[in-house]
C-alpha positions as CSV (number, residue, x, y, z in Angstrom):
1,X,0.0,0.2,-0.1
2,X,1.1,3.9,-1.2
3,X,2.1,5.5,2.3
4,X,0.9,9.3,1.8
5,X,1.9,12.1,4.0
6,X,-0.9,12.2,6.2
7,X,-0.2,8.4,7.4
8,X,3.2,9.8,8.1
9,X,1.7,13.1,10.0
10,X,-0.6,9.9,12.1
11,X,2.1,8.2,12.6
12,X,5.0,11.2,14.0
13,X,2.1,13.7,15.3
14,X,3.4,16.4,13.1
15,X,0.8,18.2,10.9
16,X,0.7,17.3,7.0
17,X,2.3,20.3,6.3
18,X,4.8,20.1,8.9
19,X,5.7,16.8,7.2
20,X,5.4,17.7,3.7
21,X,8.0,21.3,4.5
22,X,10.2,18.6,6.8
23,X,10.3,15.8,3.0
24,X,11.1,18.4,0.8
25,X,13.4,19.9,2.8
26,X,11.6,23.4,3.2
27,X,12.7,26.0,6.0
28,X,10.3,26.7,9.2
29,X,11.0,22.7,10.3
30,X,14.2,22.0,13.1
31,X,17.1,19.8,11.9
32,X,15.6,17.5,15.2
33,X,12.3,17.3,13.9
34,X,13.0,17.1,10.4
35,X,15.5,14.0,11.0
36,X,12.5,12.5,12.9
37,X,10.1,12.6,10.2
38,X,12.1,11.3,7.7
39,X,13.0,8.3,10.3
40,X,9.3,7.6,10.0
41,X,8.9,8.1,6.5
42,X,11.7,5.7,5.6
43,X,10.4,3.2,8.3
44,X,7.2,3.2,6.7
45,X,8.5,2.7,3.1
46,X,7.4,6.2,1.9
47,X,8.0,7.2,-2.0
48,X,7.9,10.5,-2.7
49,X,6.9,12.1,-6.2
50,X,9.9,12.7,-8.0
51,X,12.4,11.9,-5.3
52,X,14.5,8.7,-4.8
53,X,15.2,6.9,-1.3
54,X,18.5,5.0,-2.8
55,X,20.4,3.7,-5.2
56,X,21.5,0.3,-6.3
57,X,24.4,-0.7,-7.8
58,X,24.4,-4.0,-9.3
59,X,26.3,-6.1,-10.6
60,X,25.3,-8.9,-12.8
61,X,27.5,-11.1,-12.8
62,X,28.0,-14.3,-15.2
63,X,31.8,-15.5,-15.3
64,X,33.6,-13.4,-13.7
65,X,36.3,-13.5,-16.4
66,X,36.1,-10.0,-17.0
67,X,34.8,-8.2,-13.3
68,X,37.3,-10.7,-11.2
69,X,40.3,-9.2,-12.6
70,X,39.9,-5.4,-13.7
71,X,39.3,-1.9,-12.2
72,X,36.7,-0.6,-13.8
73,X,33.5,-1.4,-11.8
74,X,34.9,-0.6,-8.5
75,X,35.9,2.7,-10.0
76,X,32.9,3.0,-11.1
77,X,30.6,2.2,-8.1
78,X,33.2,5.0,-6.2
79,X,31.9,7.3,-8.8
80,X,28.2,6.6,-7.9
81,X,28.9,6.6,-4.6
82,X,30.7,10.2,-4.4
83,X,27.9,11.5,-6.8
84,X,25.1,10.0,-4.6
85,X,26.3,11.3,-1.2
86,X,26.2,14.9,-2.6
87,X,22.6,14.3,-3.9
88,X,22.0,12.8,0.1
89,X,21.0,9.3,-1.4
90,X,22.8,6.1,0.2
91,X,24.1,3.5,-2.3
92,X,23.4,-0.2,-1.7
93,X,26.0,-2.7,-3.7
94,X,24.0,-6.0,-4.5
95,X,25.9,-9.3,-6.8
96,X,23.5,-11.0,-9.2
97,X,24.8,-14.1,-10.3
98,X,22.9,-14.8,-13.3
99,X,23.6,-18.4,-13.8
100,X,21.7,-18.8,-10.4
101,X,18.3,-20.2,-10.6
102,X,17.1,-17.7,-8.1
103,X,17.9,-14.7,-10.4
104,X,14.9,-14.0,-11.8
105,X,13.3,-14.1,-8.8
106,X,15.9,-11.5,-7.7
107,X,15.7,-9.3,-10.6
108,X,11.7,-9.3,-10.3
109,X,12.7,-8.1,-6.4
110,X,14.8,-5.6,-7.5
111,X,12.6,-4.8,-10.3
112,X,9.6,-3.8,-8.2
113,X,10.5,-1.0,-5.9
114,X,9.9,2.3,-8.5
115,X,11.5,4.7,-5.0
116,X,15.4,3.3,-5.6
117,X,17.1,3.9,-8.5
118,X,19.1,0.9,-10.5
119,X,22.4,1.1,-12.3
120,X,23.3,-2.0,-13.8
121,X,26.5,-3.3,-14.6
122,X,26.2,-4.9,-17.6
123,X,29.9,-5.7,-18.9
124,X,29.3,-9.8,-19.0
125,X,25.4,-9.4,-20.2
126,X,24.0,-10.5,-23.7
127,X,20.9,-9.3,-25.5
128,X,18.7,-12.4,-23.5
129,X,20.3,-11.3,-20.5
130,X,18.1,-8.1,-20.2
131,X,14.9,-9.4,-20.6
132,X,14.0,-9.6,-16.4
133,X,14.2,-5.5,-17.1
134,X,12.4,-5.4,-19.3
135,X,9.3,-4.0,-17.1
136,X,11.1,-2.8,-14.4
137,X,9.2,-0.2,-12.6
138,X,12.5,1.5,-10.8
139,X,14.5,4.2,-12.7
140,X,17.4,1.9,-14.1
141,X,20.8,3.0,-16.1
142,X,22.7,0.3,-17.6
143,X,26.6,1.4,-17.4
144,X,28.8,-0.6,-19.8
145,X,25.9,-2.7,-21.7
146,X,23.1,-2.1,-24.4
147,X,20.0,-3.9,-25.1
148,X,19.2,-4.0,-28.7
149,X,15.4,-5.2,-28.1
150,X,14.4,-2.9,-25.3
151,X,15.0,0.4,-25.0
152,X,17.2,1.0,-21.8
153,X,19.1,4.4,-20.8
154,X,22.6,3.4,-21.0
155,X,26.4,4.8,-21.1
156,X,28.5,2.4,-23.1
157,X,32.3,2.9,-23.4
158,X,33.2,4.2,-27.6
159,X,34.7,0.9,-28.4
160,X,34.9,1.2,-32.0
161,X,36.4,4.3,-32.2
162,X,38.6,3.9,-29.8
163,X,40.3,1.1,-31.0
164,X,40.2,2.6,-34.2
165,X,42.1,5.5,-32.8
166,X,44.4,3.6,-31.4
167,X,45.5,1.2,-34.1
168,X,45.7,4.7,-36.3
169,X,48.2,5.7,-34.4
170,X,50.3,2.1,-34.7
171,X,50.3,2.9,-38.1
172,X,51.0,6.2,-38.1
173,X,54.5,5.1,-36.2
174,X,54.7,3.4,-39.1
175,X,53.3,0.1,-38.2
176,X,52.2,-2.5,-40.7
177,X,52.0,-5.6,-39.4
178,X,49.7,-4.8,-37.0
179,X,48.6,-8.2,-34.7
180,X,45.7,-8.3,-32.5
181,X,45.1,-10.2,-29.1
182,X,41.9,-11.2,-28.7
183,X,40.0,-11.7,-25.8
184,X,38.4,-15.2,-25.0
185,X,35.4,-14.1,-22.7
186,X,31.9,-13.4,-24.8
187,X,31.1,-9.7,-24.0
188,X,29.6,-7.0,-26.3
189,X,32.7,-5.0,-25.8
190,X,35.1,-7.1,-27.8
191,X,33.9,-7.4,-31.0
192,X,33.3,-3.9,-31.6
193,X,36.9,-3.5,-30.3
194,X,38.1,-5.8,-33.0
195,X,35.5,-3.4,-35.5
196,X,37.6,-0.3,-35.1
197,X,40.7,-2.1,-35.2
198,X,39.9,-3.6,-38.9
199,X,38.3,-0.7,-39.9
200,X,41.7,0.9,-39.2
201,X,43.7,-1.8,-41.0
202,X,41.2,-1.4,-44.3
203,X,41.4,2.3,-44.4
204,X,45.2,2.5,-44.3
205,X,45.3,-0.6,-47.1
206,X,46.3,-3.0,-45.3
207,X,45.0,-6.6,-44.8
208,X,44.2,-8.3,-42.2
209,X,46.6,-11.0,-41.5
210,X,44.6,-14.0,-39.8
211,X,47.9,-15.0,-38.4
212,X,48.3,-12.3,-36.3
213,X,45.2,-12.8,-34.7
214,X,45.9,-14.7,-30.8
215,X,43.0,-15.8,-28.8
216,X,44.3,-15.2,-25.3
217,X,42.5,-15.9,-21.9
218,X,41.0,-12.4,-20.1
219,X,42.6,-13.0,-16.5
220,X,45.6,-12.3,-15.8
221,X,46.9,-16.5,-15.1
222,X,45.6,-17.5,-18.6
223,X,46.4,-14.5,-20.4
224,X,49.5,-15.1,-19.2
225,X,49.2,-19.1,-20.0
226,X,47.8,-18.3,-23.2
227,X,50.2,-16.2,-24.8
228,X,53.5,-18.3,-23.9
229,X,51.2,-21.7,-25.6
230,X,51.4,-19.0,-28.5
231,X,54.4,-18.0,-28.6
232,X,55.7,-22.3,-27.6
233,X,54.7,-22.0,-31.3
234,X,57.5,-20.6,-32.6
235,X,55.8,-18.0,-34.4
236,X,56.0,-14.8,-36.6
237,X,56.0,-12.1,-35.0
238,X,54.3,-8.8,-35.5
239,X,56.1,-5.8,-35.2
240,X,53.0,-4.2,-33.0
241,X,49.8,-5.8,-30.7
242,X,46.5,-4.0,-30.7
243,X,45.0,-5.8,-27.0
244,X,41.3,-6.1,-26.2
245,X,42.1,-4.5,-22.7
246,X,45.3,-4.2,-20.4
247,X,45.3,-7.6,-18.8
248,X,45.9,-9.2,-22.0
249,X,48.8,-6.4,-22.8
250,X,50.6,-6.7,-19.9
251,X,50.3,-10.2,-19.6
252,X,51.2,-10.7,-23.2
253,X,54.1,-8.3,-23.0
254,X,55.4,-10.5,-20.0
255,X,55.9,-13.9,-21.7
256,X,57.4,-11.8,-24.6
257,X,59.9,-10.4,-22.6
258,X,60.6,-14.0,-20.4
259,X,61.2,-14.9,-24.2
260,X,63.2,-12.2,-25.0
261,X,62.0,-10.6,-27.4
262,X,62.4,-6.5,-27.3
263,X,59.1,-5.0,-26.0
264,X,59.4,-1.9,-27.5
265,X,61.8,-2.5,-30.4
266,X,61.1,-6.2,-31.5
267,X,57.0,-5.6,-31.1
268,X,55.1,-2.9,-29.5
269,X,52.0,-2.8,-27.6
270,X,48.6,-0.8,-27.0
271,X,46.1,-1.9,-24.3
272,X,42.1,-0.5,-23.3
273,X,41.3,0.5,-20.5
274,X,44.3,2.3,-18.5
275,X,44.3,0.1,-15.3
276,X,47.0,1.2,-12.4
277,X,49.1,-1.6,-13.7
278,X,49.7,-0.4,-17.0
279,X,52.1,1.9,-15.2
280,X,53.7,-0.7,-13.4
281,X,54.6,-2.8,-16.4
282,X,58.2,-1.8,-17.7
283,X,58.3,-0.9,-20.5
284,X,54.6,1.1,-19.5
285,X,52.4,0.3,-21.7
286,X,50.5,2.8,-23.9
287,X,46.8,2.4,-23.6
288,X,43.1,4.0,-23.9
289,X,42.2,5.6,-21.0
290,X,38.3,5.0,-19.7
291,X,36.9,7.9,-17.8
292,X,35.8,5.3,-15.0
293,X,34.5,7.6,-12.2
294,X,32.4,10.0,-14.3
295,X,30.4,7.0,-15.6
296,X,29.8,6.8,-12.5
297,X,28.7,10.3,-12.0
298,X,26.4,10.1,-15.1
299,X,24.5,7.7,-14.1
300,X,23.8,8.6,-10.9
301,X,22.2,12.6,-12.7
302,X,21.1,9.9,-15.2
303,X,18.6,8.1,-13.0
304,X,18.1,11.8,-11.1
305,X,16.7,13.0,-14.4
306,X,14.2,10.3,-15.3
307,X,12.4,10.9,-11.5
308,X,12.5,14.8,-11.8
309,X,11.8,14.8,-15.2
310,X,10.1,12.1,-16.8
311,X,10.4,12.0,-20.8
312,X,9.4,9.1,-22.9
313,X,12.2,8.5,-24.4
314,X,15.5,6.2,-23.3
315,X,18.9,7.6,-24.5
316,X,22.7,5.6,-25.4
317,X,25.2,8.1,-23.9
318,X,28.7,6.7,-25.9
319,X,31.3,8.1,-23.9
320,X,34.9,8.9,-24.9
321,X,37.9,8.0,-24.3
322,X,41.6,9.4,-23.7
323,X,44.4,8.2,-25.5
324,X,47.8,7.9,-23.1
325,X,50.7,7.3,-24.9
326,X,53.6,5.8,-22.9
327,X,56.3,3.9,-23.2
328,X,55.1,0.1,-24.8
329,X,55.5,1.7,-28.9
330,X,58.2,2.3,-31.2
331,X,58.5,3.7,-34.0
332,X,60.0,1.9,-37.3
C-alpha cells in the first residue's frame, strides 16, 4: 500500500504541512523534527514523488572473467557513491549471479521497488540477459552495456572509435604488420573493439593477417599462460599488437620479455582500459583511458533526471576516451 503524507502525519503527530515541508527540505522545520519525520517516513516505506529513496548498484555476474580482474567496476562504483552522497542518497551494492536459478526472482524484487533507482553493470550481459529488466518499475540505467531489443537508458564505452584511433596511432608510427590480441571472454565490448581495429587497417590499405590474431584469456593467469603457449609454437611476430584490454596486453608483454623478445623494439603493444598495472609494467603501457568515475557520476544524474524530469524516450550515451602514450610503442 502506498504511504502518504497523512500516514506519516498520524505516525509522528506532526501536521501534514510540517511533514510535507520536512520531506521537501523547506524552511520552518527544525533539524531534529525533520530528522524524526524522515526516519519514520523511511520506516513506513514512503516513496515521495519525483524523489529517489536510494540507489542500488547491481553487478550482474556470469563468469567473472572480466569483472574479477579489472578495476573498471570498482571505479565506477566509487563515482556512483560520491555523486549519490552529494545528493543525499544512500548506495547499496548488490551482486546478481545470472547463472543462479534464483536470479530472476532477485531481479524481480529489485525491479518492483520504484523508490530505489538501479544502476546495472552490463559488462558480462548478452541480449537475452536484459529480458528480466524489461518491465522494471524502478528507474534504471545500464552502464557498460546496452540492449538492442528493448529501449533502456545506457552509458557505453566508445569501443569502436577508441580502438580505431589506437590502431591509427600504430600505423602513424610506421607499423604495417599489426596483430590483435583477442579476449576469449564473450562480452559485447570485444567485437566492437575488433571492428575498430579492422576499420583502421582497411582504411590504411593494410590486409588483416589471421596469423597475427591471437586468442588470449582475460585473467592475469590465463592471459599469461595463453601467451606463453602461443609463443611455444615459434610464430612469426607482428611489429605491434593491439589488445582487447590491459590485462591481455601486459600479460603478453611479460611472456614476450621472458622469451628475450624486446618490447617495444621488436614488438610494440597498445592496451585498453588504463588500469593501474599499465603504469607498473616495464615498459609502461600505451593504452586507452576510460573515464570510469565520470561514468558513475553520469549514471546517478541520469537516474535523477528520470525521476525529476520524466520523458518518453531513452538515450544510449557513448562516453569518449583518452589515448595515453607511454613507452610500449616504438617508431619504425
